[in-house]
N, C-alpha and C positions, 0 to 999 in steps of 0.2 A: 496398540494394534494399528497396522496400516494396510490400506486397501487402495489399489490403483483403480480409480473410477473411469477416467478417460486419460488421454495423453496430456490433458490440461490440468487434471485434478488428482491429488493424492489425499485420500481420506484418512483421518487419524482420530481414534476414539480411545478413551481410557478402558472401556470394557465392552466386549461384544454382547454381553448379556443385557445391556440397557438400550432400549429402542431410542434412537435420537429424536428429540422433540424440536431441536433447532439446529440449523446448519450455520457455520461461520466460515465464510470464504475469506482467505487471507492472501493479499498481494504482497510480494516482497519489495524491498527498497532497491534503488539503483545499485547495480553491480553485484546483486545478491541472488540467491535462489531460495527454495523452500527450507533449506537447512537452518535458516535463521529462526524458524518457528518450530523446529523439532523439540519435542517434549512439552510444548505448551499445553497439550491435552491433559497433562498431569496436574495442571493448575486450575482448569476450568471444570464446571459441573459435568458429570459423566453423561448427562442427557444432551450435551452439546457436541456435535460432530464437526471437527475442523476439516475444511477442504482447502488444502494448500495449493496455490496456483503455480503450476510448472510452466514457466515461460520458455519460449524457444531460445536456443543458443546457450543454454547453461544447464548444469546438473545432468539429469538423465536425458535431456534434449540437446546436449552440447553439439551434436552433429547437424542441427538445424540452423537455418539462417536467422540471425537476429532481426527483430522488427523494431524500427525506430519511429513508427507512427502509431500512437496510442489508439486511435480510432480503428485502424486496420486490425490491430492486435485484439481488441475486445470483441469486434464483430466476428473474427475467426473463432475466438473462444466460445462465444455465445452460441454459434451454430453447432457446437459440439457438446454443450452441457445443458441443453434445454431441460432435460428431465430432472436435473439436480436442483432446479429452482421451483419445484412444485410443493416443497415443504417450507414452512416459515424459515427465513434465513436472514442473516445480516452480512455486511461486507466490511472488512477491515483492510486498510492499506496504510503502510508507513512510508513516508517520503514519496518517492516516485509512485509507490503503491497506492498512495492516496489519490493521485491523479487518475490512475487506472481504475480505482474504485469509483470515482466520479464519472468517468467515461463509460464504465460498465452500466452504472445506474441510469445514465443519460440514454444509452442505447436501449436498455430494458424499458424505460419510460416511453421512448419513441415506438417501440414494438408493441406496446400495451400488454406486456407480460405482467405476471405477479411481481409487485414491487418488493424490495427488501424491507424488513421491519425497521432497520436503522443503518446508517452509514457511520463507521468509525474512521475518522480522518486524522492521521497522526503526522505531525512534524512536516507540514507542507503549507506554503502560501496558497491562498485562494487562487483559482485559475486566472483571474484578471491580473494577478501579480506575478505569475510565473515567468513572464518575459523579463522580469527584473532580477532573476537569479544572479546574472552576471552582466546586467545592462544589455542583455541579448534579446532580440525580438525577431522571430522568423529568420534566424541565421545572421542577423545584422546587429552589430554592437558598435554604437557611436564611440564608446570609450576604449575599444580594443577587440580582442578575440573572444568569442564565446568559449566556455569551458570545453565543450566537446571538440572544438577546433584547435585546442592547444596541443603542443607536442607532448610526448609521453612524460618527459621529465617535469615540464611545467604543470601538466595535469595532475601527476602524482603529488607534487608539492602542494598544489592548491587544495586538493581533496584532503590532504593531511592537515592543512591549516584550518580548513572549515569544519573539521570533525565529521566528515561525511562517511567515514567507515569506522567500525569498531577498532580499538587499539590492537587487538590480537591479529587482525588482518593486516593492518598497516605495518606491523613489526616483521611480518613474513614477506620480505621483498620478492622472493621467487614466486610465491603464490599471488602476490599483488600484481606482478607483471603479467600473470596469466589472465587475471580478471579485468585488467585495464581496458581491453577492447569492449568488454560488456559495460563497464562504467561509461565509456565514451558514447556507446550506443544509447544508453539510458538517459544520459545527460542531454543528448540530442533530442530524444523523445520529449523531455520536459522543456528544454530551452526553445524549441521551435513550435511548441504547442500554440495553436491559435484557433479561436472559434468566434465567429461574429454573433452567434446566438447561444447564450448560456441558458440553462434550465432552472426554473424555480421548482424544486422537488416538493411533493407532499410527503416527505420522509423526515423523521427526526434525525438530527446530526449529533454525534458525540465527537468533540474536538479535543485532541490530546497533544501534549507537547512537553518539552523540558524547559526549565527556567534559565538554562545556560546554553541553549541551542544557538549556534552561530549562523544557521541557515534560515531560521524563521523566528520572528518576534511574536510575542503574545498578541500584539495588535494585528499583525498580518494573519495569524491563525484565526483570530476572531472574525475576520472578513468572510469566512465560509458561511457565517450566519445569513448572509444575503442570498444564499443559494437554496434556501428551504422556506416553505410557508409554515412548517412545523417548528416546534421548539428546538433550539440548539443549545447544548450545554458544553462547557469547556472545563477540562481538568488539566492543570499544570503540575507536573511532577518535578522533583529535584533531579537535575542532571542535564546532559547535553542532548545532541541530536538522537542518540540511542539511549534515551533516559530509561527505557524498560530493562536494559541490561543491568543498570545500576540499582534499580528498584523493582526487581521482578515480583517479589511477594506482594508489595502494596499495589503495584500495577495490575497484576492478575486478580487480586482480590477486588479491586475497583471494577474491573471489566466483568468479573463473574457476577457481581451484584447487579450490574446493568443487564446482563444476559438472563439472570433469574427473573428480573422484573418483566422482561419481554416474554419469557416462557409463561409467566404467571398470567399474562393477558390472554394466553391461548389455551388455558385450561378449559376442558369441556365438563 
């Protein structure tokens, strides 16, 4: 079952007959849209309502201008979805989505709104490390050109080498050429990220990754622990950057158990 909540969110639940007890907001990775999370509701408890984030410039919002500043993006989104955050919720972000998850939580913390129960941060270096994706910092790379500044052929080759897209997308050259501008925008969002003041959240963190990921090491993923005063746990799955495609059953079972624990703490 899918319901359009706002232009930013599409809600998906397994059954309309079960009142949602927990909302899970999901940010897509670079170059992607909400379709990457389609059917995930079939794997999670029916009490969990998935809210898929519809970013400008892709999918159903393809006619809108892309946004390459993460702070601007999450502020615009939050202005539109305030009412969706009044029920217990968690935020999940994969790759670029993990940065947007962090920025959303940071803005919510600043606004003193209800905080998420947990942040699920998947396959991304901690913010302090993001400028090292390609030796790029605020658009400057001492070793060469930032990924987002490469020409189409170079960028496509580099993304393929790094495993930054699922194989099915990479094999469809016509489709890949259509989404390359989105990749370029999203890489710019990550590679030019900078903040002089990071936040120490009072929010538990779940750190997720693949043991063969070419974009982030286990040690780099673990550095997210420095961004919370609450416990942070890390789960490493078999696979590369898109490890959950390779291990959907064990991945969703693991996440479902964590969501059940969160819902258990809110029983009345």
